[in-house]
C-alpha positions, -999 to +999 in steps of 0.1 A: -129-594+799-117-627+786-123-631+754-102-635+718-099-612+687-093-631+655-098-627+621-136-638+611-141-666+581-169-679+561-181-701+587-185-668+611-209-653+582-242-665+599-233-652+634-218-622+624-247-614+602-270-618+635-250-595+660-244-567+631-284-563+624-291-571+661-270-542+670-279-514+645-316-517+634-350-528+650-360-532+687-330-555+699-307-527+690-323-501+715-312-521+742-277-507+734-264-469+726-255-471+691-284-481+674-294-464+641-332-475+645-344-442+652-333-430+617-329-462+597-354-492+589-345-521+572-314-546+575-278-533+579-259-562+559-270-594+546-247-627+545-238-624+507-222-588+517-202-604+547-190-632+523-178-606+500-163-586+526-145-615+540-134-626+509-121-591+490-084-587+487-072-564+514-103-566+535-111-584+566-136-587+597-121-592+630-143-608+656-143-605+692-152-640+707-163-642+744-156-670+772-185-687+761-173-693+724-197-666+714-193-639+687-201-607+706-183-580+686-166-573+654-152-546+628-146-545+592-113-530+582-098-524+546-066-514+533-071-485+508-035-473+498-017-461+528-051-458+552-068-482+568-110-480+567-126-490+594-163-497+594-191-518+612-177-516+647-202-538+667-207-550+699-241-569+710-265-543+724-268-558+758-229-560+762-221-522+756-203-505+778-181-533+789-149-526+772-153-549+740-157-517+715-125-502+731-106-538+727-118-539+690-106-505+680-074-512+694-071-544+675-079-525+641-052-496+652-027-526+656-038-539+621-029-506+607+003-503+615+010-541+610-001-530+571+021-496+575-007-477+573-003-437+580-036-435+594-073-449+599-106-434+588-143-439+592-174-424+579-201-419+607-237-407+602-237-374+614-267-374+636-249-402+656-234-374+678-229-394+706-205-416+682-189-394+669-178-382+705-170-412+716-144-417+689-131-382+694-122-393+729-100-420+712-082-401+693-103-398+659-106-360+645-138-349+625-124-340+593-157-320+587-156-336+553-193-348+545-203-377+523-236-384+509-255-414+527-270-439+494-304-425+501-318-446+473-299-478+483-322-503+503-286-524+508-277-496+532-312-495+547-343-472+544-339-438+556-366-421+578-350-390+570-319-369+552-289-387+565-252-378+554-218-390+568-190-371+584-152-385+578-134-390+611-095-397+612-068-408+633-031-401+621-008-431+634+022-423+649 
């Protein structure tokens, strides 16, 4: 892999928006294994939400830019006290299973250590058992703590069935 990971800026919003929505929702997402299209319609994020994430204090997006200068992966990180929240780990559907996700996850863990965080945590939709297993293979623990999915908020998508999250966490040494 000949790409580079760096912090995303406001000028990356359009590319990030296209990437994230193509990886999680709609027909294009079905080319990869991380799709949510089977249980969620609607969009995953919009440009305004991305601008807010990138601009918010203690929040950042890391981007993976390939050798063709195209953003093909990203991850949202947000420091919350002594923990780092990880969200929207995204890899372009046609490029999944080539190591980009692992690189971004390693970069997130490195960032957590730089920020003196004791752990990284995330919420994953409980139906996404293959994704939960992927994180578990990388040292994340399924805490069995469940959180409600915002079923009535179209900003998170339009659920096709009942959904909830489970919290995964990795203690950093």
